[in-house]
TINU-825935 format. One line per 8 residues: number of its first residue (from 1); for each residue x, y, z of C-alpha. Coordinates in steps of 0.05 Angstrom, whole numbers, plus 32768, in hexadecimal, padded with zeros to 4 digits. Example, Ala and Ser with C-alpha at 12.3 -4.5 7.8 and 13.67 -1.06 7.14 Angstrom:
1> 80F6:7FA6:809C ~ 8111:7FEB:808F
***
This chain:
1> 86E6:8738:87BC ~ 869F:8743:87DB ~ 868A:86F7:87BE ~ 8633:871B:87D1 ~ 8620:86E5:87FF ~ 8636:8712:8832 ~ 8683:86E9:883E ~ 86C6:8708:8824
9> 86E1:86DD:87F3 ~ 873C:86E5:87EC ~ 8748:86F3:87A9 ~ 8795:86F6:87AA ~ 87CC:86D1:87D2 ~ 8808:86E1:8803 ~ 87F1:872A:881E ~ 87AE:872E:8826
17> 8791:876A:87EE ~ 874E:8760:87D7 ~ 871C:8785:87A9 ~ 86D1:87A2:87DA ~ 8694:879D:87B2 ~ 865A:87A7:87D9 ~ 861A:879C:87B3 ~ 85F3:87D7:87F1
25> 8602:880C:8822 ~ 85F9:87DF:885A ~ 85F2:879E:883F ~ 8602:8763:8874 ~ 8618:8790:88A8 ~ 85F8:8791:88EE ~ 85D5:87C5:8911 ~ 85C3:87D7:8956
33> 856D:87E9:8964 ~ 857F:882D:8949 ~ 85A1:8825:890E ~ 85E5:882E:8917 ~ 862C:8802:8913 ~ 8632:87D4:894A ~ 868B:87DF:8945 ~ 868F:8839:8969
41> 86AC:8855:892C ~ 86DD:8890:8927 ~ 86F4:88C1:88F1 ~ 872E:88D9:88FB ~ 8738:8920:88CC ~ 877C:8948:88C1 ~ 8770:8994:88AB ~ 87A5:89CA:88A4
49> 8783:8A0D:8894 ~ 873C:89EF:8887 ~ 870B:8A16:88A4 ~ 86E8:8A27:8853 ~ 86EF:89D3:883A ~ 86C9:89B9:887F ~ 8684:89D3:8865 ~ 8692:8997:8831
57> 86A1:8962:8858 ~ 868D:895F:8896 ~ 8639:896A:8894 ~ 8644:8932:8865 ~ 865B:88F5:8898 ~ 862D:88C3:889E ~ 8605:88BF:88DF ~ 8617:888C:8902
65> 8663:889D:8908 ~ 8671:88A4:894F ~ 86AB:88CC:8954 ~ 86C2:8902:8938 ~ 870D:891C:8940 ~ 8720:8954:8919 ~ 8772:8961:8928 ~ 878A:89AA:8915
73> 87D0:89AD:88F7 ~ 87D8:89FB:891C ~ 879A:8A1F:88EF ~ 87AB:8A6B:88E6 ~ 8753:8A63:88CD ~ 8714:8A55:88F0 ~ 8727:8A03:88E4 ~ 8711:89F6:892A
81> 86E1:8A25:8932 ~ 86BC:8A0C:88EC ~ 86C4:89CB:88FA ~ 869D:89DC:894B ~ 865D:89FF:8924 ~ 8651:89C1:88FC ~ 8665:8988:892D ~ 8668:899F:8972
89> 8668:8961:898E ~ 86B2:8959:895B ~ 86FA:8946:8982 ~ 8731:8979:8975 ~ 876D:895C:8980 ~ 87AD:8996:897D ~ 87E8:8970:8953 ~ 8830:8977:897C
97> 885C:8978:8938 ~ 8841:8985:88F2 ~ 8831:895B:88BC ~ 87F6:891F:88AA ~ 8820:88EA:88BF ~ 8825:890C:8901 ~ 87DE:8922:890E ~ 87C7:88E5:88F8
105> 87E9:88C0:892E ~ 87DD:88FA:8954 ~ 878C:88E6:8943 ~ 8794:889B:8945 ~ 87AE:88AC:8986 ~ 8769:88CE:89A6 ~ 8733:88A1:8979 ~ 870D:8872:89A9
113> 86EE:8855:896D ~ 86E6:8806:895F ~ 86FA:8815:891F ~ 8719:8859:8903 ~ 8715:887D:88BD ~ 874A:88B9:889C ~ 8724:88E4:8875 ~ 8749:892B:8859
121> 8729:8970:8870 ~ 872C:8983:8827 ~ 86F4:896E:87FC ~ 871A:8937:87DA ~ 86FC:8901:87F7 ~ 86B4:88E1:8803 ~ 869A:88DE:884B ~ 8662:88BB:8833
129> 8690:888B:8817 ~ 869C:8876:8865 ~ 866D:883F:886C ~ 868D:8813:882F ~ 86C3:8817:884E ~ 86A1:87FE:8891 ~ 8681:87CD:8870 ~ 86C2:87B0:885E
137> 86D5:87A8:88A0 ~ 86A0:8791:88CA ~ 86A3:875A:8888 ~ 86E7:8749:889C ~ 8721:8777:887F ~ 874A:8782:88B5 ~ 8752:87C6:888C ~ 8730:87E3:885D
145> 875C:8811:8825 ~ 873E:8849:87F6 ~ 874C:8837:87B1 ~ 873B:8868:8772 ~ 875A:8842:8741 ~ 8731:8803:875A ~ 8700:87FD:8731 ~ 86CB:8820:874C
153> 86EB:885F:8762 ~ 8714:8894:8738 ~ 872B:88E2:8742 ~ 871D:8929:8725 ~ 8767:8945:8748 ~ 879C:8915:8738 ~ 87D1:8931:870E ~ 87EB:8905:86CF
161> 883A:8907:86FE ~ 880C:88EE:873C ~ 87EE:88B7:8716 ~ 8834:88A5:86F4 ~ 885B:88A9:873C ~ 8817:8888:8767 ~ 8829:8850:872C ~ 8864:8846:8732
169> 886E:8840:8778 ~ 8839:8816:877B ~ 885F:87DD:874F ~ 888D:87EB:8776 ~ 886A:87D6:87BB ~ 8851:87A2:879C ~ 8887:8781:8788 ~ 88B1:8789:87BF
177> 886C:877A:87F1 ~ 884E:8741:87C7 ~ 880D:8766:87D6 ~ 87E1:8788:8789 ~ 87D0:87C7:87A0 ~ 87B0:87F6:8773 ~ 87BA:883E:879B ~ 87F3:884B:87C5
185> 87F1:8892:87D1 ~ 87AE:889C:87E3 ~ 8795:88AE:882A ~ 874B:8892:882E ~ 8759:885F:8856 ~ 8730:883B:8896 ~ 874E:8802:88D8 ~ 872C:87DF:890A
193> 8752:87F8:8948 ~ 877E:87C4:895B ~ 87AF:87D0:891C ~ 87CC:8800:893A ~ 87EE:87D1:896B ~ 880B:87B9:891E ~ 881C:87FC:88F0 ~ 883E:8825:892B
201> 8837:886C:8903 ~ 8877:8893:890A ~ 8884:88B9:88CF ~ 886B:8910:88C5 ~ 8858:8917:8884 ~ 8828:88F2:884B ~ 8854:88A9:8846 ~ 8829:889E:8881
209> 87F9:888A:8850 ~ 8834:885E:882E ~ 8845:884F:8871 ~ 880D:882D:888D ~ 87F6:8804:8847 ~ 8840:87DB:8846 ~ 8849:87CE:8893 ~ 87F3:87BA:8890
217> 8813:8790:8853 ~ 8858:8773:8887 ~ 8820:8763:88C7 ~ 87FB:8733:8896 ~ 87BB:8768:88A7 ~ 8785:874F:886E ~ 877A:8786:8847 ~ 8740:8799:8813
225> 8744:87D3:87E5 ~ 8704:8802:87E0 ~ 86F7:882A:87A4 ~ 86EC:8867:87B5 ~ 86E3:88B5:878B ~ 8718:88EF:8796 ~ 86F9:8938:8786 ~ 872D:896C:8786
233> 8736:899E:87CD ~ 86F8:89C0:87D0 ~ 872C:8A03:87E1 ~ 8775:8A0F:87E8 ~ 87BB:89ED:87DB ~ 87CF:89A9:87EA ~ 8812:89A4:8812 ~ 8824:8969:87F0
241> 8859:8970:87C5 ~ 886D:8939:8787 ~ 88BC:8932:8785 ~ 88C4:893E:87CE ~ 888D:8914:87F2 ~ 8891:88E0:87B6 ~ 88E5:88D1:87C2 ~ 88CF:88CE:880C
249> 8897:889B:87FF ~ 88C8:8875:87D8 ~ 88F6:8879:8809 ~ 88CE:885B:883C ~ 88BB:881C:8809 ~ 88FC:87FD:880C ~ 8910:880D:8859 ~ 88D2:87E8:886F
257> 88DA:87B3:8846 ~ 891B:87A7:8869 ~ 890A:87B9:88A1 ~ 88F4:8787:88D3 ~ 88A5:8788:88EA ~ 8899:87A7:891E ~ 8887:877F:8960 ~ 8843:8786:8966
265> 882A:87B8:89A8 ~ 8816:878D:89D9 ~ 87E2:87CE:89ED ~ 87BA:8802:89C0 ~ 87D3:884C:89DA ~ 879E:885E:8A01 ~ 8769:888D:89E3 ~ 8775:88DA:89F7
273> 873E:88F6:8A27 ~ 8714:88C5:8A04 ~ 86CB:88E0:8A1A ~ 8692:88B9:8A11 ~ 8679:88B9:89C8 ~ 8648:88E1:89B4 ~ 861B:88C6:896D ~ 8620:88F0:892A
281> 85E4:891E:8925 ~ 85ED:8925:88CB ~ 85CE:8901:889A
***
């Protein structure tokens, strides 16, 4: 829990899943002379036919972002062209497989920042909230996890069925892993790039969000939940299938609980063709 005096206070024993509240944006965060975070921040955005949504996402990215990586999942619309028109310095990575998990793995491998933020391209996640995630990391967390059900969060999009499924899955994870997560199936997360040595993203689909959460817990990372508000997708239809993907998530949770923790990688994967970072020009 944020104590208000510039310190994180552990709110739970065992696996550290704390709540995060901040008295104000950028409060106590060390900035350089240009008013930018000293850690370099990369934002990874998986996108499949999101040309109509990107104008509602990319212009809202905070000005201090150092690197924007758009992972294109074989789009048949103008996703890439629209991204480049909105953010000329965007780095486009073409996904080498299919599914959100594979897209994120491609984006993480390309990221060169100290901090990596996962952001959806459909307009449901608010880019303005990135500051809360980065604040939590700079103040001591290993991973900042978005939660729609933490105090201050919410959703204008989740259905009753998905809410129930998310709650049941959360109960299962908290019982098996000794965590206190309030929201498992939500893809707005941020972490230090060094944490990739503990996470090993190796699944293809929407279950990647749960994979990250349970492996972070098994690795003993200090996880902080950040309240987040989910808006409805602006254009298009989600590729999520509640029953099919829900069953995959349950199988993953049980499998990971009884699998030995992956050994820590000795080295981080090198960023793919990483150029010098360019500052974002958007407000």
